[in-house]
N, C-alpha and C positions, 0 to 999 in steps of 0.2 A: 713480169706481171708473176714470177714465183716470188721476186722477191720482196714485193708488196703482200702477197699471200703470207710471208712466212714472217712480213714482218708484224701483220696485222694476228698474224698467231700469238708470235711473240709479246703485244700486248694484251691479245685476250687473257694469256696468263699471267702476265703482270698485274692485270685488275681483276682476275678472278678473287671473289673473296676465301674460295677453301685452300687451296695453297700456298698463298700470302698471307695468310692470317691464320696460322697454325703457328707460322713465325713470330710476330707479331704477340698469339696469347702465351708462346715459351717462356716471350720476352715480360709481358703485363705478368703470368705465374713469379718469374723470377725476380721483379719487381716488387710483387704484393710479398711475397716469401721474407724478401726481405724491411722489407715495415714492420714484418708479422713478428721477426726476432726483433726490428730495430725496439718495435710499442712492448715485445715482453721484455725486452732489457731495461722499459722506463718503470716496470713491475716490482713495488719490493712491500717488507712488512718489517714492522721495529716494534720488537716486544719487548714491554716491562710489566711495570707494576702499575700499585696506585687503585685504592675504591672508589674517588671519587674524581680524580686528576691522573694523567697520564708520566711517570714516570722510570726511566731512561735504565736499566736494569745491566748489570756487566757481566759477564758470564760467571759463572761461580761468585753469585753473589747471595748472601744470606738473604731470605727472607720469612716473616716471622708467618705462622703458621696461625689460620685465627678458625674457632669453633661455629660450626655450620646452624640453620636454626635445627635443623635434623637429627644431629650427632654426630656428623660427619664433622672432616677439616678441609683447610685449603688456603691457598694461597691466592692472592688476586690477580689479575693477569689483564694487564690491559694493553692494547697493542693498532700501531698507525700505519696505513697504506699511501699506497700512491696507485695508481695503473689500476684500478678496480670501478667498475659502479657499484652505489654503495649499497642500494637497496634488492634483498631477498638473495642476500651471500653464507653461503653454506660454510659454518666453521665446523672441520675435523681438527678435533682439538685430543692430542695424546700427551698423557703426567704419567711417566712413568721410569718411578721408584727401584732402588732397589732392593733385589729379593733380600727380608723376603717379603716386604712391603708388594702391594700386587699391582699393577697399572689400571689406568682407566681410561675412558675415553666416551672424547663427546663429541655430537654427531647432529647437531642443529642449522636451524637458517634463522640469520636476523641483518638490521639495515645497521647501515655504521652513520657517523650522526660526523660535520665539519668537525677539524682539530679544532679546538678548541682555543691552543692561541692563531692560529691564524694562518697557518702554514699550510703549506696543497697539501691536500689527499684530502682522507678522514680515517676515523677512528673509534674506536669500542673500550668506552672504562666500566673495571670493576668486573670480569667476570670471573666466577669463584670456581678456579681451576682445582678442583677437587685434588687430596690424595690419601687414598684409600690406607688403613695400617696405618694411619702417620707416627704411632711411637715408635714404628720401626724404621722409618725415615730419616728423621732428625737427625740433625751432621752427616746427614750421608745424599751423595749428590741425586738430584730428579732430575731428568731431561724432560723437556717440555718441548713436544713440537706442534704445530699448528699450517692447514694450510686453509686459505682460504679460496671461497671457487663464487665466482658471480655471477649473474642470469646470463652473461654471454658466454660461458666456460671458461674464460679467462682465470687465470692462478695467479698465487702469489703465496711463498710460503717461509716461515721462521725455525727457528729452535732457539733454545736459551740450557742452558744447566742449573737450577739453585741449588743451596745448601738450605731446607726448612728448619728453624728453627723451631722450642719451642711452644705453646701459647703461653700467653699471658699466666694464665691461673693453672697451668701445668696440665696435664693429661688424667683418665681417672684410672688406669690401666696400664701395663708397661706392654713391652711388645713380647707377641705370643711367637715367639718362633718354632 
């Protein structure tokens, strides 16, 4: 009789959702963490240039400065991303030239479009990445870093260094150091 009670007690503990499920919960959590890690490995962003189409850029490449409509200057930034949802994406952009030029920061929400060439992912074409004090930035390294965050909180980041060339019509003033 004691054996039957002991066996029934053992079966009750084995079937108990409290103690048995904690091991399963830990296993599920480990699996989910692994899936999240694998999922984040699939997240990527490629920075490039281009006002109307994506143009790949290599680190240290020269890009022409363009005069904006409000008196500032910019280089065209385009990018492609994989692993993010395309709607309501937060874009944080830092454009950091060497001193004495000042850094610029943008923090906006936007939507991404499917890639024009049909490759996987999404893209944004033609963001005017403003370069403050452009006369002082010409011919010198400018660091551009981008962080995108989708509506789920998932992020993709990228960075590149470019060297701005003067705009076609030049500047109306020189670098004020």
